[in-house]
C-alpha positions as CSV (number, residue, x, y, z in Angstrom):
1,M,3.4,-38.4,39.1
2,A,2.0,-41.6,40.4
3,T,3.2,-43.5,43.5
4,F,3.2,-47.1,44.9
5,I,2.5,-47.7,48.6
6,I,3.9,-51.2,49.4
7,E,3.4,-53.1,52.6
8,G,6.3,-55.6,52.8
9,Q,7.0,-59.1,54.2
10,H,3.9,-60.8,52.8
11,Q,4.4,-64.2,51.3
12,L,3.0,-64.5,47.8
13,Q,1.3,-67.5,46.3
14,G,0.0,-68.7,42.9
15,S,1.0,-68.3,39.3
16,I,1.8,-65.3,37.1
17,Q,1.9,-65.0,33.3
18,P,4.7,-63.0,31.8
19,Q,3.7,-60.3,29.3
20,G,4.9,-60.1,25.8
21,A,8.5,-59.0,25.4
22,K,9.0,-55.3,25.4
23,N,12.3,-55.2,23.6
24,E,11.0,-57.6,20.9
25,A,7.9,-55.4,20.4
26,L,9.9,-52.3,19.7
27,Q,11.7,-54.1,16.9
28,I,8.7,-55.9,15.4
29,L,6.5,-52.9,15.4
30,C,9.0,-50.9,13.4
31,A,9.2,-53.7,10.8
32,V,5.5,-53.1,9.8
33,L,6.9,-50.0,7.8
34,L,8.6,-52.4,5.4
35,T,5.5,-53.4,3.6
36,A,2.2,-52.0,2.3
37,E,0.5,-55.3,3.2
38,E,-1.3,-56.0,6.5
39,I,0.6,-57.5,9.4
40,T,-1.0,-59.0,12.5
41,I,0.9,-59.0,15.7
42,S,-0.2,-60.6,19.0
43,N,1.0,-60.8,22.6
44,I,1.9,-57.1,22.4
45,P,2.5,-55.8,26.0
46,D,0.2,-52.9,27.1
47,I,3.0,-50.7,28.4
48,I,3.9,-47.0,28.0
49,D,7.0,-47.5,25.7
50,V,5.2,-49.8,23.3
51,N,2.0,-47.7,23.3
52,K,4.1,-44.6,22.5
53,L,5.6,-46.4,19.5
54,I,2.1,-47.5,18.3
55,T,0.9,-43.9,18.5
56,L,3.9,-42.7,16.6
57,L,3.3,-45.2,13.8
58,G,-0.3,-44.0,13.7
59,K,0.9,-40.4,13.2
60,L,3.1,-41.7,10.4
61,G,0.0,-42.8,8.6
62,V,0.0,-46.5,9.5
63,K,-3.5,-47.9,9.7
64,I,-3.8,-49.6,13.1
65,N,-6.7,-51.8,14.4
66,K,-6.8,-53.4,17.8
67,T,-8.7,-56.7,17.2
68,A,-8.2,-58.2,20.7
69,P,-6.3,-57.5,23.9
70,G,-2.7,-57.5,22.9
71,T,-3.4,-58.1,19.2
72,Y,-3.3,-55.5,16.5
73,T,-3.2,-55.3,12.7
74,F,-1.0,-52.8,11.0
75,K,-1.1,-51.6,7.4
76,A,1.5,-49.1,6.2
77,D,0.1,-48.5,2.7
78,E,-0.2,-44.7,3.0
79,V,2.8,-43.5,5.0
80,N,3.0,-39.8,5.7
81,L,6.6,-38.9,5.2
82,N,5.9,-35.2,5.8
83,Y,5.4,-36.1,9.5
84,L,9.1,-37.0,9.8
85,E,10.1,-33.3,9.3
86,S,7.4,-31.8,11.5
87,A,7.9,-30.2,14.9
88,E,5.5,-32.7,16.3
89,F,7.7,-35.7,15.2
90,K,10.8,-34.1,16.8
91,E,8.9,-34.0,20.1
92,D,7.3,-37.4,19.8
93,G,10.4,-39.3,18.6
94,K,12.7,-38.1,21.4
95,G,10.5,-39.4,24.1
96,L,11.2,-43.1,23.2
97,R,14.5,-44.8,22.6
98,G,12.9,-47.5,20.4
99,S,11.9,-44.9,17.9
100,I,15.4,-45.1,16.4
101,M,14.4,-48.4,14.8
102,I,11.9,-46.7,12.4
103,V,14.9,-45.3,10.5
104,G,16.0,-48.6,8.9
105,P,12.6,-49.5,7.5
106,L,11.9,-46.0,6.2
107,L,15.3,-45.7,4.6
108,A,14.9,-49.1,2.9
109,R,11.4,-48.5,1.6
110,F,11.2,-44.8,1.0
111,G,14.9,-43.7,0.6
112,K,15.0,-41.5,3.7
113,G,14.7,-41.8,7.5
114,Y,14.9,-39.2,10.2
115,I,14.9,-39.3,14.0
116,P,15.5,-36.8,16.9
117,K,17.9,-37.9,19.5
118,P,15.9,-40.7,21.3
119,G,15.1,-40.7,25.0
120,G,14.7,-43.7,27.3
121,D,16.4,-44.7,30.5
122,K,19.1,-42.4,32.0
123,I,21.6,-45.3,32.5
124,G,24.6,-43.8,30.7
125,R,25.8,-43.3,27.2
126,R,23.9,-45.3,24.6
127,R,25.6,-44.7,21.3
128,L,23.8,-44.6,17.9
129,D,27.0,-44.9,15.9
130,T,26.5,-48.6,15.1
131,H,23.1,-47.8,13.5
132,F,24.3,-45.0,11.3
133,E,27.6,-46.5,10.3
134,G,25.6,-49.5,9.1
135,F,23.3,-47.3,7.0
136,I,26.4,-45.5,5.5
137,N,27.9,-48.9,4.6
138,L,24.8,-49.7,2.7
139,G,25.2,-46.5,0.7
140,A,23.2,-43.9,2.6
141,K,24.2,-40.3,3.2
142,F,24.2,-39.2,6.8
143,R,23.4,-35.7,8.2
144,Y,23.1,-34.4,11.7
145,N,21.7,-31.1,12.9
146,R,23.5,-30.3,16.1
147,E,21.2,-27.5,17.1
148,D,18.1,-29.6,17.5
149,H,19.9,-33.1,17.7
150,F,18.1,-34.3,14.5
151,Y,19.6,-37.3,12.6
152,G,18.9,-38.2,9.0
153,V,19.9,-40.7,6.4
154,E,19.0,-40.7,2.7
155,A,19.7,-43.0,-0.3
156,D,18.3,-43.5,-3.8
157,K,19.0,-47.2,-3.5
158,L,20.8,-49.2,-0.8
159,K,23.4,-51.6,-1.9
160,G,24.4,-54.8,-0.1
161,T,27.9,-55.0,1.4
162,Y,30.1,-56.7,4.0
163,M,30.3,-55.0,7.4
164,L,31.8,-55.8,10.8
165,L,29.8,-54.0,13.5
166,D,31.9,-52.2,16.1
167,E,29.6,-53.6,18.8
168,A,27.0,-56.4,18.9
169,S,24.2,-53.8,19.4
170,V,20.7,-55.4,19.4
171,T,18.9,-52.3,18.2
172,G,21.7,-51.5,15.8
173,T,21.6,-55.0,14.3
174,A,17.8,-54.9,14.0
175,N,17.9,-51.5,12.3
176,I,20.6,-52.5,9.8
177,V,18.8,-55.9,9.0
178,M,15.6,-54.0,8.3
179,A,17.4,-51.7,5.9
180,A,19.4,-54.5,4.2
181,V,16.4,-56.8,3.4
182,L,15.3,-54.4,0.6
183,A,18.9,-53.4,-0.5
184,E,20.3,-54.5,-3.8
185,G,22.5,-57.6,-3.6
186,K,24.0,-59.4,-0.6
187,T,24.7,-58.0,2.8
188,T,26.9,-59.7,5.4
189,I,26.7,-58.5,9.0
190,Y,29.4,-59.8,11.2
191,N,29.4,-59.3,15.0
192,A,25.6,-59.2,14.7
193,A,23.5,-59.4,17.9
194,C,21.9,-62.9,18.1
195,E,19.5,-62.6,21.1
196,P,16.1,-64.4,20.8
197,Y,14.2,-61.1,20.0
198,L,16.5,-60.4,17.1
199,Q,16.0,-64.0,15.9
200,Q,12.2,-63.4,16.1
201,L,12.6,-60.3,13.9
202,C,14.6,-62.2,11.3
203,K,12.1,-65.1,11.2
204,M,9.2,-62.6,10.8
205,L,11.0,-60.9,8.0
206,N,11.7,-64.2,6.2
207,R,7.9,-65.0,6.5
208,M,7.4,-61.6,4.8
209,G,9.6,-62.7,1.9
210,A,13.1,-61.6,3.1
211,K,16.1,-63.9,2.6
212,I,18.1,-64.0,5.8
213,S,20.4,-66.8,6.8
214,G,22.6,-67.4,9.8
215,I,19.8,-66.6,12.2
216,G,20.9,-67.2,15.8
217,S,24.6,-66.7,15.0
218,N,26.7,-63.6,15.0
219,M,27.0,-63.6,11.2
220,L,23.8,-62.7,9.2
221,I,23.7,-63.0,5.4
222,I,20.9,-61.1,3.7
223,E,20.0,-61.4,0.0
224,G,18.1,-58.3,-0.8
225,V,14.6,-58.6,-2.3
226,D,12.4,-56.0,-4.1
227,V,9.3,-56.1,-2.0
228,L,8.0,-57.7,1.3
229,G,4.5,-58.9,2.1
230,G,2.2,-59.3,5.1
231,T,2.4,-61.9,7.8
232,E,1.3,-62.8,11.4
233,H,3.6,-62.8,14.4
234,R,3.4,-63.6,18.1
235,M,5.8,-62.0,20.7
236,L,7.9,-64.2,23.0
237,P,7.3,-63.8,26.7
238,D,9.4,-61.1,28.3
239,M,12.6,-62.7,29.7
240,I,13.3,-59.7,31.9
241,E,9.9,-60.0,33.5
242,I,10.5,-63.7,34.0
243,G,13.8,-63.0,35.8
244,S,12.0,-60.3,37.9
245,W,9.4,-62.8,39.1
246,I,12.1,-65.4,40.0
247,G,13.9,-62.7,42.1
248,L,10.6,-61.6,43.7
249,A,9.7,-65.2,44.7
250,A,13.1,-65.7,46.4
251,M,13.1,-62.4,48.2
252,T,9.6,-62.9,49.6
253,K,10.1,-66.6,50.4
254,S,7.1,-67.3,48.2
255,E,6.1,-70.3,46.1
256,L,5.4,-69.0,42.6
257,T,4.8,-70.6,39.2
258,I,5.7,-68.5,36.1
259,K,3.6,-69.7,33.2
260,N,4.6,-70.3,29.6
261,V,8.1,-68.9,29.8
262,S,9.5,-70.3,26.5
263,W,12.4,-72.1,28.2
264,N,14.4,-72.6,25.1
265,D,14.8,-68.8,24.8
266,L,15.9,-68.0,28.3
267,G,19.6,-68.9,27.8
268,V,21.7,-68.6,30.9
269,I,19.0,-66.8,33.0
270,P,17.8,-69.8,35.1
271,N,21.4,-70.9,35.8
272,V,22.5,-67.4,37.0
273,F,19.7,-67.4,39.6
274,R,20.7,-71.0,40.5
275,K,24.2,-69.7,41.2
276,L,22.6,-67.4,43.8
277,G,21.2,-70.5,45.5
278,I,17.6,-70.1,44.1
279,T,15.8,-73.3,43.2
280,V,14.5,-72.9,39.6
281,E,12.4,-75.9,38.5
282,Q,11.3,-76.6,35.0
283,Q,7.7,-77.9,34.8
284,G,6.8,-78.3,31.1
285,D,7.2,-74.8,29.8
286,D,6.6,-73.2,33.2
287,I,9.1,-72.2,36.0
288,H,8.3,-73.2,39.5
289,I,10.0,-71.5,42.4
290,P,9.4,-73.2,45.8
291,A,9.3,-71.2,48.9
292,H,12.8,-70.6,50.1
293,T,12.0,-70.7,53.8
294,D,15.6,-71.5,54.7
295,G,17.0,-68.8,52.5
296,Y,19.4,-69.3,49.6
297,E,23.2,-69.5,49.4
298,I,25.5,-68.0,46.8
299,Q,27.8,-70.5,45.1
300,N,31.5,-69.6,45.0
301,Y,33.7,-70.6,42.1
302,I,35.2,-74.1,42.4
303,D,38.5,-72.6,43.6
304,G,36.6,-70.9,46.4
305,S,36.9,-67.3,45.1
306,I,33.9,-64.9,45.2
307,L,31.3,-65.3,42.5
308,T,31.1,-62.5,39.9
309,I,27.9,-62.0,37.8
310,S,28.4,-59.7,34.8
311,D,26.5,-58.8,31.7
312,A,27.5,-59.7,28.2
313,P,25.9,-59.8,24.7
314,W,23.7,-62.8,24.1
315,P,24.2,-65.6,24.9
316,G,25.7,-63.9,27.9
317,F,23.6,-62.6,30.8
318,T,21.4,-59.7,29.9
319,P,22.3,-56.3,31.5
320,D,18.6,-55.7,32.2
321,L,18.5,-58.3,34.9
322,L,21.7,-57.3,36.8
323,S,19.6,-54.8,39.0
324,I,17.3,-57.7,39.9
325,V,20.2,-60.0,40.7
326,L,21.8,-57.3,42.9
327,V,18.7,-56.9,45.0
328,V,18.2,-60.7,45.4
329,A,21.8,-61.0,46.6
330,T,21.1,-58.6,49.5
331,Q,19.3,-61.4,51.4
332,A,21.5,-64.4,50.3
333,R,24.0,-66.2,52.3
334,G,27.4,-65.2,51.0
335,S,28.8,-62.4,48.8
336,V,28.8,-61.6,45.1
337,L,30.5,-59.0,42.9
338,I,28.0,-57.5,40.3
339,H,29.8,-56.1,37.3
340,Q,27.7,-53.9,35.0
341,K,29.9,-53.6,31.9
342,M,27.6,-52.0,29.4
343,F,26.1,-48.9,31.2
344,E,28.0,-46.7,33.6
345,S,25.0,-45.3,35.5
346,R,22.9,-48.3,36.1
347,L,24.2,-49.2,39.6
348,F,23.6,-45.7,41.1
349,F,20.3,-46.8,42.5
350,V,22.1,-48.9,45.2
351,D,22.2,-45.9,47.6
352,K,18.4,-46.5,48.1
353,L,19.1,-50.2,49.0
354,I,21.9,-49.1,51.4
355,D,19.3,-46.7,53.0
356,M,17.1,-49.8,53.5
357,G,19.9,-51.6,55.3
358,A,21.5,-53.6,52.5
359,K,25.3,-54.2,52.7
360,I,26.6,-53.0,49.4
361,I,29.9,-51.5,48.5
362,L,29.7,-49.5,45.3
363,C,33.3,-50.0,44.0
364,D,33.0,-47.8,41.0
365,P,30.2,-46.9,38.4
366,H,30.4,-50.4,37.0
367,R,30.9,-52.7,40.0
368,A,29.2,-53.4,43.3
369,T,30.0,-56.0,46.0
370,V,26.9,-57.3,47.9
371,I,27.2,-59.0,51.3
372,G,24.0,-60.9,51.9
373,H,22.0,-60.7,55.2
374,D,20.8,-64.3,54.9
375,F,17.4,-62.9,56.1
376,K,18.9,-62.4,59.6
377,S,18.3,-58.7,59.2
378,S,15.4,-57.5,57.1
379,L,15.5,-54.6,54.7
380,K,13.7,-51.5,56.2
381,A,10.9,-49.7,54.5
382,T,11.7,-46.3,53.1
383,T,10.6,-43.7,50.6
384,M,12.2,-43.9,47.1
385,T,12.0,-42.6,43.6
386,S,12.3,-44.9,40.6
387,P,15.2,-43.8,38.4
388,D,14.6,-46.2,35.4
389,I,12.6,-49.3,34.5
390,R,14.8,-52.0,35.8
391,A,16.0,-50.2,38.9
392,G,12.4,-49.3,39.6
393,V,11.3,-52.9,39.7
394,S,14.3,-53.9,41.8
395,L,13.3,-51.3,44.4
396,L,9.7,-52.6,44.2
397,I,11.0,-56.2,44.9
398,A,13.1,-54.8,47.8
399,A,10.0,-53.0,49.2
400,L,7.9,-56.2,49.0
401,S,10.5,-58.0,51.1
402,A,11.1,-55.1,53.5
403,K,9.8,-54.6,57.0
404,G,7.2,-51.9,57.1
405,T,5.5,-49.7,54.4
406,S,7.5,-48.3,51.6
407,T,6.7,-45.5,49.1
408,I,8.0,-45.5,45.5
409,H,7.5,-42.3,43.5
410,N,7.9,-41.8,39.7
411,I,6.4,-45.2,39.0
412,E,5.7,-44.1,35.4
413,Q,9.3,-45.5,34.9
414,I,8.1,-48.9,36.0
415,D,4.9,-48.6,33.9
416,R,7.2,-48.1,30.8
417,G,8.2,-51.7,30.9
418,Y,5.7,-53.7,33.1
419,E,2.0,-54.2,32.2
420,N,-0.5,-53.6,35.1
421,I,2.2,-54.6,37.5
422,D,0.3,-53.6,40.7
423,E,-2.9,-55.5,39.6
424,R,-0.9,-58.7,38.8
425,L,1.0,-58.5,42.0
426,R,-2.2,-58.1,44.1
427,A,-3.6,-61.2,42.4
428,I,-0.8,-63.3,44.0
429,G,-1.1,-61.7,47.4
430,A,1.0,-58.5,47.3
431,K,0.0,-55.5,49.4
432,I,0.5,-52.7,46.9
433,T,-1.6,-49.6,46.2
434,R,-1.3,-47.2,43.3
435,V,-1.9,-43.5,44.2
436,D,-2.3,-41.1,41.3
437,S,-1.3,-37.5,42.1
438,N,-3.4,-34.7,40.8
């Protein structure tokens, strides 16, 4: 288990380039299973979760060639379906939540798809019902082995239909879309997720020969086709990383430029940070954060009531950034209520921040009130363990702003979502050391 040693209260300076989007990569990589032709994908982040999925695709028989840093070609012309029923697959698949999205492409192209209960962050219940109800609506037969938590769907031929999703699940929508593109007839998906990464997937599928309309809305209409071809695709920058760097700049009173952020795909993210009093400047396609030497002040609502920041399906605020916002609020002027609606265990990391001196009231599993210090009292260094990707980075930001030297264990959780984060932070002046345990 590796560890970060962080010396806090150093101002950072310079520019940082966000990695390719993790959550987009997990969708796009699964889509290579839909065709026997070659697909080239660039700006793939070099992180644990994505690399695990690439390895899994290789074991499925996909021919993979790394042509440049972050760029790969994939050719799924000799898929090994026997691997799906092997003990090795049951072990490989459950270590990664994104593995659930191989089911839709496999079902569409080969008539069957299997998956063990996926792993991922321990942030509460994350249902798979939306995925499998969608497959059943398309005509698949569902089976579940309770003893080894193994799911399966099979169909001779999927048939298009109308469906209203019970929740606007991003991965659920992606999975159903990838199944429907090769189904017979028209499929209408209402209450579909419409976030930028899902839009990217739909645009890529259309370049491959799919017929998807309504992209960017919550109603997707898909005319099934018989076969899909190859294409090229480039990942968007990771909006969660971009939000993380905004929060880092504010907490360390640093002047930072975040390069090539794809402003049009950030939605409400810049404005949410502005509500915390952070200056977020657009410079071309970059974000510039000036040094907040006088701190930053949370805006109340126009009637004077306390600001609430909550997550919601796109175009609402992404739940993956609520942990960052919560940490940033600990040094703001004013108070804010953080309402995490989607996951009931994601706020449990606040006890570590309280240990560091933050004023936080955990109201219940979904809500926390933060009373900001206005930098009049620094967070104090401590020893912590990273519970999941986003909480781990939030604790890292807290440590970089804290007085003294902090230790964060279990940083493999951070590595799951952030590429070479310690190297990139050192390049802008952070005092951070990685210690690998034997």
